[in-house]
VEXDO-507175 format. One record per atom (N, C-alpha, C, O): residue number from 0; chain; atom name; x, y, z. Coordinates in nm, 2 decimals. Example, Ala and Ser with C-alpha at 12.3 -4.5 7.8 and 13.67 -1.06 7.14 Angstrom:
PT    i  ch  at      px      py      pz
PT    0   A   N    1.32   -0.57    0.78
PT    0   A  CA    1.23   -0.45    0.78
PT    0   A   C    1.32   -0.33    0.78
PT    0   A   O    1.42   -0.33    0.85
PT    1   A   N    1.28   -0.22    0.71
PT    1   A  CA    1.37   -0.11    0.71
PT    1   A   C    1.29    0.00    0.79
PT    1   A   O    1.34    0.11    0.80
This chain:
PT    i  ch  at      px      py      pz
PT    0   A   N    9.02   10.48   13.76
PT    0   A  CA    8.91   10.55   13.81
PT    0   A   C    8.80   10.46   13.87
PT    0   A   O    8.73   10.49   13.96
PT    1   A   N    8.80   10.34   13.82
PT    1   A  CA    8.71   10.24   13.87
PT    1   A   C    8.74   10.21   14.02
PT    1   A   O    8.64   10.19   14.10
PT    2   A   N    8.86   10.21   14.05
PT    2   A  CA    8.90   10.19   14.19
PT    2   A   C    8.85   10.30   14.28
PT    2   A   O    8.80   10.27   14.39
PT    3   A   N    8.86   10.42   14.24
PT    3   A  CA    8.81   10.53   14.32
PT    3   A   C    8.65   10.52   14.33
PT    3   A   O    8.60   10.56   14.44
PT    4   A   N    8.59   10.48   14.23
PT    4   A  CA    8.44   10.46   14.24
PT    4   A   C    8.41   10.35   14.34
PT    4   A   O    8.32   10.37   14.42
PT    5   A   N    8.48   10.24   14.33
PT    5   A  CA    8.46   10.13   14.43
PT    5   A   C    8.48   10.18   14.57
PT    5   A   O    8.40   10.14   14.66
PT    6   A   N    8.58   10.26   14.59
PT    6   A  CA    8.61   10.31   14.73
PT    6   A   C    8.50   10.40   14.77
PT    6   A   O    8.46   10.39   14.89
PT    7   A   N    8.45   10.48   14.68
PT    7   A  CA    8.34   10.57   14.72
PT    7   A   C    8.21   10.49   14.76
PT    7   A   O    8.15   10.52   14.86
PT    8   A   N    8.18   10.39   14.68
PT    8   A  CA    8.07   10.31   14.71
PT    8   A   C    8.08   10.24   14.85
PT    8   A   O    7.98   10.24   14.93
PT    9   A   N    8.20   10.19   14.88
PT    9   A  CA    8.22   10.13   15.01
PT    9   A   C    8.22   10.23   15.12
PT    9   A   O    8.16   10.20   15.23
PT   10   A   N    8.28   10.34   15.10
PT   10   A  CA    8.28   10.45   15.20
PT   10   A   C    8.14   10.50   15.24
PT   10   A   O    8.11   10.52   15.36
PT   11   A   N    8.06   10.51   15.14
PT   11   A  CA    7.92   10.56   15.16
PT   11   A   C    7.82   10.45   15.19
PT   11   A   O    7.70   10.48   15.20
PT   12   A   N    7.86   10.32   15.20
PT   12   A  CA    7.78   10.21   15.23
PT   12   A   C    7.66   10.20   15.13
PT   12   A   O    7.54   10.19   15.17
PT   13   A   N    7.68   10.22   15.00
PT   13   A  CA    7.58   10.22   14.90
PT   13   A   C    7.54   10.08   14.86
PT   13   A   O    7.62    9.99   14.86
PT   14   A   N    7.41   10.07   14.83
PT   14   A  CA    7.36    9.95   14.77
PT   14   A   C    7.39    9.96   14.62
PT   14   A   O    7.31   10.00   14.54
PT   15   A   N    7.52    9.93   14.58
PT   15   A  CA    7.56    9.94   14.45
PT   15   A   C    7.67    9.84   14.42
PT   15   A   O    7.74    9.80   14.51
PT   16   A   N    7.69    9.81   14.29
PT   16   A  CA    7.79    9.71   14.25
PT   16   A   C    7.84    9.75   14.11
PT   16   A   O    7.76    9.78   14.02
PT   17   A   N    7.97    9.75   14.09
PT   17   A  CA    8.03    9.77   13.96
PT   17   A   C    8.03    9.63   13.89
PT   17   A   O    8.09    9.54   13.94
PT   18   A   N    7.97    9.63   13.77
PT   18   A  CA    7.96    9.50   13.70
PT   18   A   C    8.05    9.51   13.58
PT   18   A   O    8.07    9.61   13.51
PT   19   A   N    8.12    9.40   13.56
PT   19   A  CA    8.21    9.38   13.44
PT   19   A   C    8.13    9.31   13.33
PT   19   A   O    8.08    9.19   13.36
PT   20   A   N    8.11    9.37   13.22
PT   20   A  CA    8.02    9.31   13.12
PT   20   A   C    8.11    9.26   13.00
PT   20   A   O    8.21    9.32   12.96
PT   21   A   N    8.07    9.15   12.94
PT   21   A  CA    8.13    9.09   12.82
PT   21   A   C    8.08    9.16   12.70
PT   21   A   O    8.15    9.17   12.60
PT   22   A   N    7.95    9.19   12.70
PT   22   A  CA    7.89    9.25   12.58
PT   22   A   C    7.92    9.40   12.57
PT   22   A   O    7.98    9.46   12.65
PT   23   A   N    7.87    9.45   12.46
PT   23   A  CA    7.89    9.60   12.43
PT   23   A   C    7.79    9.68   12.52
PT   23   A   O    7.69    9.63   12.56
PT   24   A   N    7.84    9.80   12.56
PT   24   A  CA    7.76    9.89   12.64
PT   24   A   C    7.76   10.03   12.59
PT   24   A   O    7.72   10.12   12.66
PT   25   A   N    7.79   10.05   12.46
PT   25   A  CA    7.80   10.18   12.41
PT   25   A   C    7.67   10.25   12.38
PT   25   A   O    7.66   10.37   12.38
PT   26   A   N    7.56   10.17   12.36
PT   26   A  CA    7.43   10.23   12.35
PT   26   A   C    7.34   10.17   12.46
PT   26   A   O    7.37   10.07   12.52
PT   27   A   N    7.23   10.24   12.47
PT   27   A  CA    7.13   10.19   12.57
PT   27   A   C    7.08   10.05   12.54
PT   27   A   O    7.07    9.97   12.63
PT   28   A   N    7.05   10.03   12.41
PT   28   A  CA    7.01    9.89   12.37
PT   28   A   C    7.11    9.79   12.40
PT   28   A   O    7.08    9.68   12.45
PT   29   A   N    7.24    9.82   12.37
PT   29   A  CA    7.35    9.72   12.39
PT   29   A   C    7.36    9.69   12.54
PT   29   A   O    7.38    9.58   12.58
PT   30   A   N    7.36    9.80   12.62
PT   30   A  CA    7.37    9.78   12.77
PT   30   A   C    7.26    9.70   12.82
PT   30   A   O    7.28    9.61   12.90
PT   31   A   N    7.14    9.73   12.78
PT   31   A  CA    7.02    9.66   12.83
PT   31   A   C    7.03    9.51   12.79
PT   31   A   O    7.00    9.42   12.87
PT   32   A   N    7.07    9.48   12.67
PT   32   A  CA    7.08    9.35   12.63
PT   32   A   C    7.19    9.27   12.71
PT   32   A   O    7.17    9.16   12.75
PT   33   A   N    7.31    9.34   12.73
PT   33   A  CA    7.42    9.28   12.80
PT   33   A   C    7.38    9.25   12.95
PT   33   A   O    7.42    9.15   13.01
PT   34   A   N    7.29    9.33   13.00
PT   34   A  CA    7.25    9.32   13.14
PT   34   A   C    7.12    9.24   13.15
PT   34   A   O    7.08    9.20   13.26
PT   35   A   N    7.06    9.20   13.04
PT   35   A  CA    6.93    9.13   13.04
PT   35   A   C    6.83    9.20   13.12
PT   35   A   O    6.76    9.15   13.21
PT   36   A   N    6.81    9.33   13.09
PT   36   A  CA    6.72    9.42   13.16
PT   36   A   C    6.65    9.51   13.06
PT   36   A   O    6.69    9.51   12.94
PT   37   A   N    6.55    9.58   13.10
PT   37   A  CA    6.47    9.67   13.02
PT   37   A   C    6.56    9.80   12.99
PT   37   A   O    6.64    9.84   13.08
PT   38   A   N    6.54    9.86   12.88
PT   38   A  CA    6.61    9.99   12.85
PT   38   A   C    6.56   10.09   12.94
PT   38   A   O    6.64   10.19   12.97
PT   39   A   N    6.45   10.08   13.01
PT   39   A  CA    6.40   10.18   13.10
PT   39   A   C    6.49   10.18   13.23
PT   39   A   O    6.48   10.28   13.30
PT   40   A   N    6.56   10.08   13.25
PT   40   A  CA    6.65   10.07   13.37
PT   40   A   C    6.79   10.12   13.34
PT   40   A   O    6.87   10.13   13.44
PT   41   A   N    6.82   10.16   13.22
PT   41   A  CA    6.95   10.22   13.19
PT   41   A   C    6.95   10.37   13.21
PT   41   A   O    6.86   10.44   13.15
PT   42   A   N    7.05   10.42   13.28
PT   42   A  CA    7.05   10.57   13.30
PT   42   A   C    7.19   10.62   13.24
PT   42   A   O    7.28   10.54   13.21
PT   43   A   N    7.19   10.75   13.22
PT   43   A  CA    7.32   10.81   13.17
PT   43   A   C    7.34   10.93   13.26
PT   43   A   O    7.25   11.00   13.32
PT   44   A   N    7.47   10.97   13.27
PT   44   A  CA    7.52   11.08   13.35
PT   44   A   C    7.59   11.18   13.25
PT   44   A   O    7.69   11.15   13.19
PT   45   A   N    7.53   11.29   13.24
PT   45   A  CA    7.58   11.40   13.15
PT   45   A   C    7.64   11.51   13.24
PT   45   A   O    7.60   11.52   13.35
PT   46   A   N    7.73   11.59   13.18
PT   46   A  CA    7.78   11.70   13.25
PT   46   A   C    7.74   11.83   13.18
PT   46   A   O    7.76   11.84   13.06
PT   47   A   N    7.68   11.92   13.25
PT   47   A  CA    7.65   12.05   13.18
PT   47   A   C    7.73   12.16   13.26
PT   47   A   O    7.76   12.15   13.37
PT   48   A   N    7.75   12.27   13.18
PT   48   A  CA    7.81   12.39   13.24
PT   48   A   C    7.70   12.50   13.24
PT   48   A   O    7.64   12.53   13.14
PT   49   A   N    7.67   12.55   13.36
PT   49   A  CA    7.57   12.65   13.38
PT   49   A   C    7.64   12.77   13.45
PT   49   A   O    7.68   12.76   13.56
PT   50   A   N    7.65   12.88   13.38
PT   50   A  CA    7.71   13.00   13.44
PT   50   A   C    7.85   12.97   13.50
PT   50   A   O    7.87   13.01   13.61
PT   51   A   N    7.93   12.90   13.43
PT   51   A  CA    8.07   12.86   13.47
PT   51   A   C    8.08   12.76   13.58
PT   51   A   O    8.19   12.74   13.64
PT   52   A   N    7.97   12.70   13.62
PT   52   A  CA    7.97   12.59   13.72
PT   52   A   C    7.93   12.46   13.65
PT   52   A   O    7.84   12.46   13.56
PT   53   A   N    7.98   12.35   13.69
PT   53   A  CA    7.95   12.22   13.63
PT   53   A   C    7.86   12.14   13.72
PT   53   A   O    7.87   12.15   13.84
PT   54   A   N    7.76   12.07   13.65
PT   54   A  CA    7.66   11.99   13.72
PT   54   A   C    7.65   11.86   13.65
PT   54   A   O    7.67   11.84   13.53
PT   55   A   N    7.63   11.75   13.73
PT   55   A  CA    7.60   11.62   13.68
PT   55   A   C    7.45   11.61   13.66
PT   55   A   O    7.37   11.64   13.75
PT   56   A   N    7.41   11.56   13.54
PT   56   A  CA    7.27   11.55   13.51
PT   56   A   C    7.24   11.40   13.48
PT   56   A   O    7.31   11.34   13.40
PT   57   A   N    7.15   11.34   13.56
PT   57   A  CA    7.13   11.20   13.56
PT   57   A   C    6.98   11.18   13.51
PT   57   A   O    6.89   11.23   13.56
PT   58   A   N    6.97   11.10   13.39
PT   58   A  CA    6.84   11.08   13.34
PT   58   A   C    6.84   10.94   13.27
PT   58   A   O    6.94   10.87   13.25
PT   59   A   N    6.72   10.89   13.23
PT   59   A  CA    6.71   10.76   13.17
PT   59   A   C    6.78   10.77   13.03
PT   59   A   O    6.78   10.87   12.97
PT   60   A   N    6.84   10.66   13.00
PT   60   A  CA    6.93   10.65   12.88
PT   60   A   C    6.87   10.69   12.75
PT   60   A   O    6.94   10.75   12.67
PT   61   A   N    6.75   10.66   12.73
PT   61   A  CA    6.69   10.69   12.60
PT   61   A   C    6.63   10.84   12.59
PT   61   A   O    6.59   10.88   12.48
PT   62   A   N    6.63   10.91   12.70
PT   62   A  CA    6.58   11.04   12.70
PT   62   A   C    6.68   11.15   12.67
PT   62   A   O    6.80   11.12   12.68
PT   63   A   N    6.64   11.26   12.63
PT   63   A  CA    6.73   11.38   12.60
PT   63   A   C    6.71   11.48   12.71
PT   63   A   O    6.59   11.51   12.75
PT   64   A   N    6.82   11.54   12.76
PT   64   A  CA    6.81   11.65   12.86
PT   64   A   C    6.75   11.77   12.79
PT   64   A   O    6.79   11.80   12.68
PT   65   A   N    6.66   11.84   12.86
PT   65   A  CA    6.61   11.96   12.81
PT   65   A   C    6.68   12.08   12.87
PT   65   A   O    6.66   12.11   12.99
PT   66   A   N    6.77   12.14   12.80
PT   66   A  CA    6.86   12.24   12.85
PT   66   A   C    6.79   12.36   12.90
PT   66   A   O    6.83   12.43   12.99
PT   67   A   N    6.67   12.39   12.84
PT   67   A  CA    6.59   12.50   12.89
PT   67   A   C    6.53   12.47   13.03
PT   67   A   O    6.53   12.56   13.11
PT   68   A   N    6.49   12.35   13.05
PT   68   A  CA    6.44   12.31   13.18
PT   68   A   C    6.55   12.32   13.28
PT   68   A   O    6.53   12.36   13.40
PT   69   A   N    6.67   12.27   13.24
PT   69   A  CA    6.78   12.27   13.34
PT   69   A   C    6.82   12.42   13.37
PT   69   A   O    6.85   12.45   13.49
PT   70   A   N    6.82   12.50   13.27
PT   70   A  CA    6.85   12.64   13.29
PT   70   A   C    6.75   12.70   13.39
PT   70   A   O    6.79   12.78   13.48
PT   71   A   N    6.62   12.67   13.38
PT   71   A  CA    6.52   12.72   13.47
PT   71   A   C    6.54   12.67   13.61
PT   71   A   O    6.53   12.75   13.71
PT   72   A   N    6.57   12.54   13.62
PT   72   A  CA    6.59   12.48   13.76
PT   72   A   C    6.71   12.54   13.83
PT   72   A   O    6.70   12.57   13.95
PT   73   A   N    6.81   12.56   13.75
PT   73   A  CA    6.93   12.62   13.81
PT   73   A   C    6.93   12.77   13.82
PT   73   A   O    7.02   12.84   13.87
PT   74   A   N    6.83   12.83   13.76
PT   74   A  CA    6.82   12.98   13.76
PT   74   A   C    6.94   13.04   13.69
PT   74   A   O    7.00   13.13   13.75
PT   75   A   N    6.99   12.98   13.58
PT   75   A  CA    7.11   13.01   13.52
PT   75   A   C    7.08   13.10   13.39
PT   75   A   O    6.98   13.10   13.33
PT   76   A   N    7.18   13.18   13.36
PT   76   A  CA    7.18   13.26   13.24
PT   76   A   C    7.20   13.17   13.11
PT   76   A   O    7.14   13.19   13.01
PT   77   A   N    7.29   13.08   13.13
PT   77   A  CA    7.33   12.99   13.01
PT   77   A   C    7.36   12.85   13.06
PT   77   A   O    7.41   12.83   13.17
PT   78   A   N    7.32   12.75   12.98
PT   78   A  CA    7.35   12.61   13.01
PT   78   A   C    7.39   12.54   12.88
PT   78   A   O    7.32   12.56   12.77
PT   79   A   N    7.50   12.47   12.88
PT   79   A  CA    7.54   12.39   12.76
PT   79   A   C    7.61   12.26   12.81
PT   79   A   O    7.66   12.26   12.92
PT   80   A   N    7.61   12.17   12.72
PT   80   A  CA    7.68   12.04   12.75
PT   80   A   C    7.83   12.07   12.76
PT   80   A   O    7.88   12.14   12.68
PT   81   A   N    7.89   12.00   12.85
PT   81   A  CA    8.04   12.01   12.87
PT   81   A   C    8.10   11.94   12.75
PT   81   A   O    8.05   11.84   12.70
PT   82   A   N    8.22   11.98   12.71
PT   82   A  CA    8.29   11.91   12.61
PT   82   A   C    8.35   11.78   12.67
PT   82   A   O    8.36   11.77   12.80
PT   83   A   N    8.39   11.68   12.59
PT   83   A  CA    8.45   11.56   12.64
PT   83   A   C    8.57   11.59   12.73
PT   83   A   O    8.59   11.52   12.84
PT   84   A   N    8.65   11.69   12.70
PT   84   A  CA    8.77   11.72   12.78
PT   84   A   C    8.73   11.78   12.91
PT   84   A   O    8.78   11.75   13.02
PT   85   A   N    8.63   11.87   12.91
PT   85   A  CA    8.57   11.92   13.04
PT   85   A   C    8.52   11.81   13.12
PT   85   A   O    8.54   11.81   13.25
PT   86   A   N    8.44   11.72   13.06
PT   86   A  CA    8.38   11.61   13.14
PT   86   A   C    8.49   11.53   13.22
PT   86   A   O    8.48   11.51   13.34
PT   87   A   N    8.60   11.50   13.14
PT   87   A  CA    8.71   11.42   13.21
PT   87   A   C    8.78   11.51   13.31
PT   87   A   O    8.82   11.46   13.42
PT   88   A   N    8.80   11.64   13.29
PT   88   A  CA    8.87   11.72   13.38
PT   88   A   C    8.79   11.74   13.51
PT   88   A   O    8.85   11.74   13.62
PT   89   A   N    8.65   11.75   13.50
PT   89   A  CA    8.58   11.78   13.62
PT   89   A   C    8.53   11.65   13.69
PT   89   A   O    8.50   11.66   13.81
PT   90   A   N    8.52   11.54   13.62
PT   90   A  CA    8.47   11.42   13.69
PT   90   A   C    8.58   11.31   13.71
PT   90   A   O    8.57   11.23   13.80
PT   91   A   N    8.69   11.32   13.62
PT   91   A  CA    8.79   11.21   13.63
PT   91   A   C    8.75   11.09   13.54
PT   91   A   O    8.83   11.00   13.53
PT   92   A   N    8.63   11.10   13.48
PT   92   A  CA    8.59   10.99   13.39
PT   92   A   C    8.56   11.04   13.25
PT   92   A   O    8.53   11.15   13.23
PT   93   A   N    8.58   10.95   13.16
PT   93   A  CA    8.56   10.98   13.02
PT   93   A   C    8.41   10.97   12.98
PT   93   A   O    8.33   10.90   13.05
PT   94   A   N    8.37   11.05   12.88
PT   94   A  CA    8.23   11.05   12.84
PT   94   A   C    8.19   10.90   12.81
PT   94   A   O    8.26   10.82   12.75
PT   95   A   N    8.07   10.87   12.86
PT   95   A  CA    8.02   10.73   12.84
PT   95   A   C    8.05   10.64   12.96
PT   95   A   O    7.99   10.53   12.97
PT   96   A   N    8.14   10.68   13.04
PT   96   A  CA    8.18   10.60   13.16
PT   96   A   C    8.15   10.67   13.29
PT   96   A   O    8.17   10.62   13.40
PT   97   A   N    8.09   10.79   13.29
PT   97   A  CA    8.07   10.87   13.41
PT   97   A   C    7.96   10.81   13.49
PT   97   A   O    7.85   10.79   13.45
PT   98   A   N    7.99   10.78   13.62
PT   98   A  CA    7.89   10.72   13.71
PT   98   A   C    7.80   10.82   13.76
PT   98   A   O    7.83   10.94   13.76
PT   99   A   N    7.68   10.78   13.81
PT   99   A  CA    7.59   10.88   13.87
PT   99   A   C    7.62   10.92   14.02
PT   99   A   O    7.55   11.00   14.08
PT  100   A   N    7.73   10.87   14.07
PT  100   A  CA    7.78   10.90   14.20
PT  100   A   C    7.93   10.91   14.20
PT  100   A   O    8.00   10.86   14.11
PT  101   A   N    7.98   10.98   14.30
PT  101   A  CA    8.13   10.98   14.32
PT  101   A   C    8.20   11.08   14.24
PT  101   A   O    8.33   11.08   14.23
PT  102   A   N    8.13   11.18   14.17
PT  102   A  CA    8.20   11.28   14.09
PT  102   A   C    8.23   11.40   14.17
PT  102   A   O    8.32   11.48   14.13
PT  103   A   N    8.17   11.43   14.28
PT  103   A  CA    8.19   11.55   14.35
PT  103   A   C    8.10   11.67   14.30
PT  103   A   O    8.11   11.78   14.36
PT  104   A   N    8.03   11.65   14.19
PT  104   A  CA    7.95   11.75   14.14
PT  104   A   C    7.81   11.75   14.20
PT  104   A   O    7.75   11.65   14.23
PT  105   A   N    7.75   11.87   14.20
PT  105   A  CA    7.61   11.88   14.24
PT  105   A   C    7.53   11.82   14.13
PT  105   A   O    7.57   11.82   14.01
PT  106   A   N    7.41   11.76   14.16
PT  106   A  CA    7.34   11.69   14.06
PT  106   A   C    7.20   11.74   14.04
PT  106   A   O    7.13   11.79   14.12
PT  107   A   N    7.16   11.72   13.91
PT  107   A  CA    7.02   11.73   13.87
PT  107   A   C    6.97   11.59   13.83
PT  107   A   O    7.03   11.53   13.74
PT  108   A   N    6.87   11.53   13.90
PT  108   A  CA    6.83   11.40   13.87
PT  108   A   C    6.69   11.40   13.82
PT  108   A   O    6.60   11.46   13.88
PT  109   A   N    6.67   11.34   13.70
PT  109   A  CA    6.53   11.34   13.65
PT  109   A   C    6.44   11.25   13.74
PT  109   A   O    6.48   11.15   13.78
PT  110   A   N    6.32   11.30   13.76
PT  110   A  CA    6.23   11.24   13.86
PT  110   A   C    6.20   11.09   13.82
PT  110   A   O    6.17   11.01   13.91
PT  111   A   N    6.20   11.06   13.69
PT  111   A  CA    6.17   10.92   13.65
PT  111   A   C    6.28   10.82   13.69
PT  111   A   O    6.25   10.70   13.71
PT  112   A   N    6.40   10.87   13.71
PT  112   A  CA    6.51   10.78   13.76
PT  112   A   C    6.48   10.72   13.89
PT  112   A   O    6.50   10.61   13.92
PT  113   A   N    6.43   10.81   13.98
PT  113   A  CA    6.41   10.77   14.12
PT  113   A   C    6.29   10.68   14.14
PT  113   A   O    6.26   10.63   14.25
PT  114   A   N    6.21   10.66   14.04
PT  114   A  CA    6.09   10.58   14.04
PT  114   A   C    6.13   10.43   14.03
PT  114   A   O    6.05   10.34   14.07
PT  115   A   N    6.25   10.40   13.99
PT  115   A  CA    6.29   10.26   13.97
PT  115   A   C    6.35   10.20   14.10
PT  115   A   O    6.39   10.28   14.19
PT  116   A   N    6.35   10.07   14.11
PT  116   A  CA    6.42   10.01   14.22
PT  116   A   C    6.56    9.99   14.20
PT  116   A   O    6.64   10.00   14.29
PT  117   A   N    6.60    9.96   14.08
PT  117   A  CA    6.74    9.94   14.04
PT  117   A   C    6.76   10.00   13.90
PT  117   A   O    6.68    9.98   13.81
PT  118   A   N    6.87   10.07   13.89
PT  118   A  CA    6.91   10.12   13.76
PT  118   A   C    7.06   10.09   13.73
PT  118   A   O    7.13   10.05   13.82
PT  119   A   N    7.10   10.10   13.61
PT  119   A  CA    7.23   10.07   13.56
PT  119   A   C    7.29   10.19   13.49
PT  119   A   O    7.23   10.24   13.40
PT  120   A   N    7.40   10.24   13.53
PT  120   A  CA    7.47   10.36   13.47
PT  120   A   C    7.61   10.33   13.45
PT  120   A   O    7.67   10.22   13.47
PT  121   A   N    7.68   10.44   13.41
PT  121   A  CA    7.83   10.43   13.39
PT  121   A   C    7.90   10.38   13.51
PT  121   A   O    7.87   10.41   13.62
PT  122   A   N    7.99   10.28   13.48
PT  122   A  CA    8.06   10.22   13.59
PT  122   A   C    8.21   10.26   13.60
PT  122   A   O    8.29   10.20   13.67
PT  123   A   N    8.24   10.37   13.54
PT  123   A  CA    8.38   10.43   13.56
PT  123   A   C    8.48   10.38   13.45
PT  123   A   O    8.59   10.43   13.45
PT  124   A   N    8.44   10.28   13.37
PT  124   A  CA    8.54   10.23   13.27
PT  124   A   C    8.47   10.16   13.16
PT  124   A   O    8.35   10.13   13.17
PT  125   A   N    8.54   10.14   13.05
PT  125   A  CA    8.48   10.07   12.94
PT  125   A   C    8.44    9.93   12.98
PT  125   A   O    8.51    9.86   13.05
PT  126   A   N    8.32    9.89   12.94
PT  126   A  CA    8.26    9.76   12.97
PT  126   A   C    8.22    9.74   13.11
PT  126   A   O    8.20    9.63   13.16
PT  127   A   N    8.21    9.85   13.19
PT  127   A  CA    8.17    9.84   13.33
PT  127   A   C    8.04    9.92   13.34
PT  127   A   O    8.03   10.03   13.28
PT  128   A   N    7.95    9.87   13.42
PT  128   A  CA    7.83    9.94   13.45
PT  128   A   C    7.81    9.93   13.60
PT  128   A   O    7.85    9.84   13.67
PT  129   A   N    7.74   10.04   13.65
PT  129   A  CA    7.71   10.05   13.79
PT  129   A   C    7.57   10.01   13.81
PT  129   A   O    7.48   10.07   13.76
PT  130   A   N    7.54    9.90   13.89
PT  130   A  CA    7.41    9.86   13.93
PT  130   A   C    7.39    9.93   14.07
PT  130   A   O    7.46    9.92   14.16
PT  131   A   N    7.28   10.01   14.07
PT  131   A  CA    7.26   10.09   14.20
PT  131   A   C    7.11   10.12   14.22
PT  131   A   O    7.03   10.13   14.13
PT  132   A   N    7.08   10.12   14.35
PT  132   A  CA    6.94   10.17   14.39
PT  132   A   C    6.94   10.32   14.38
PT  132   A   O    7.03   10.39   14.43
PT  133   A   N    6.85   10.37   14.30
PT  133   A  CA    6.86   10.52   14.27
PT  133   A   C    6.84   10.61   14.39
PT  133   A   O    6.87   10.73   14.38
PT  134   A   N    6.79   10.55   14.50
PT  134   A  CA    6.79   10.64   14.62
PT  134   A   C    6.93   10.68   14.66
PT  134   A   O    6.94   10.78   14.73
PT  135   A   N    7.03   10.60   14.63
PT  135   A  CA    7.17   10.64   14.66
PT  135   A   C    7.23   10.74   14.57
PT  135   A   O    7.34   10.80   14.59
PT  136   A   N    7.16   10.77   14.46
PT  136   A  CA    7.21   10.87   14.36
PT  136   A   C    7.18   11.01   14.42
PT  136   A   O    7.26   11.10   14.40
PT  137   A   N    7.06   11.02   14.48
PT  137   A  CA    7.02   11.15   14.53
PT  137   A   C    7.08   11.17   14.67
PT  137   A   O    7.07   11.09   14.76
PT  138   A   N    7.15   11.29   14.68
PT  138   A  CA    7.21   11.32   14.81
PT  138   A   C    7.18   11.47   14.84
PT  138   A   O    7.10   11.53   14.77
PT  139   A   N    7.24   11.52   14.94
PT  139   A  CA    7.21   11.66   14.98
PT  139   A   C    7.25   11.76   14.88
PT  139   A   O    7.20   11.88   14.89
PT  140   A   N    7.33   11.73   14.78
PT  140   A  CA    7.36   11.82   14.67
PT  140   A   C    7.29   11.79   14.54
PT  140   A   O    7.34   11.82   14.43
PT  141   A   N    7.17   11.73   14.55
PT  141   A  CA    7.09   11.69   14.44
PT  141   A   C    6.96   11.76   14.43
PT  141   A   O    6.90   11.80   14.54
PT  142   A   N    6.91   11.79   14.31
PT  142   A  CA    6.78   11.84   14.29
PT  142   A   C    6.71   11.74   14.20
PT  142   A   O    6.76   11.70   14.09
PT  143   A   N    6.59   11.69   14.24
PT  143   A  CA    6.51   11.60   14.16
PT  143   A   C    6.40   11.67   14.09
PT  143   A   O    6.31   11.73   14.16
PT  144   A   N    6.40   11.67   13.96
PT  144   A  CA    6.30   11.74   13.88
PT  144   A   C    6.28   11.67   13.75
PT  144   A   O    6.35   11.58   13.71
PT  145   A   N    6.17   11.71   13.68
PT  145   A  CA    6.15   11.66   13.54
PT  145   A   C    6.24   11.75   13.45
PT  145   A   O    6.21   11.87   13.43
PT  146   A   N    6.34   11.69   13.39
PT  146   A  CA    6.44   11.77   13.32
PT  146   A   C    6.46   11.71   13.17
PT  146   A   O    6.56   11.75   13.11
PT  147   A   N    6.37   11.63   13.13
PT  147   A  CA    6.39   11.57   13.00
PT  147   A   C    6.30   11.64   12.90
PT  147   A   O    6.20   11.70   12.93
PT  148   A   N    6.34   11.62   12.77
PT  148   A  CA    6.25   11.68   12.66
PT  148   A   C    6.12   11.59   12.66
PT  148   A   O    6.12   11.48   12.69
PT  149   A   N    6.02   11.66   12.62
PT  149   A  CA    5.89   11.59   12.60
PT  149   A   C    5.89   11.51   12.47
PT  149   A   O    5.91   11.56   12.37
PT  150   A   N    5.87   11.38   12.48
PT  150   A  CA    5.87   11.29   12.37
PT  150   A   C    5.83   11.15   12.41
PT  150   A   O    5.81   11.06   12.33
């Protein structure tokens, strides 16, 4: 799947790069340490199911998605996190490796993500991270809103 992500990046002429890391990337702290960057620059991509449709939710790594806010933005009756099997079925990537681009899903992007110049998210595989200008995360199928829990 890393190959398909690389092809997508090239096809879309994105300012993005898949990085191969030697250190651990399972947590935000580990990823930030391996990348020698602030935890504020680490993002995560979650998949939610809203009224039988799947959406990619992109937010800063230490934040929690507020499902009620997402429900309101999508004007949905119900919203829940997708199961690991559903995530892989709809994105082609396993949980923890889902990139913020190239999944084909409509996106909800937390407004704090786009305030950064560079962010690092799932790179499509274990020990891979995607370095990307967040402007390339937002496309015509994206909604940018405040979608995190207050804390």
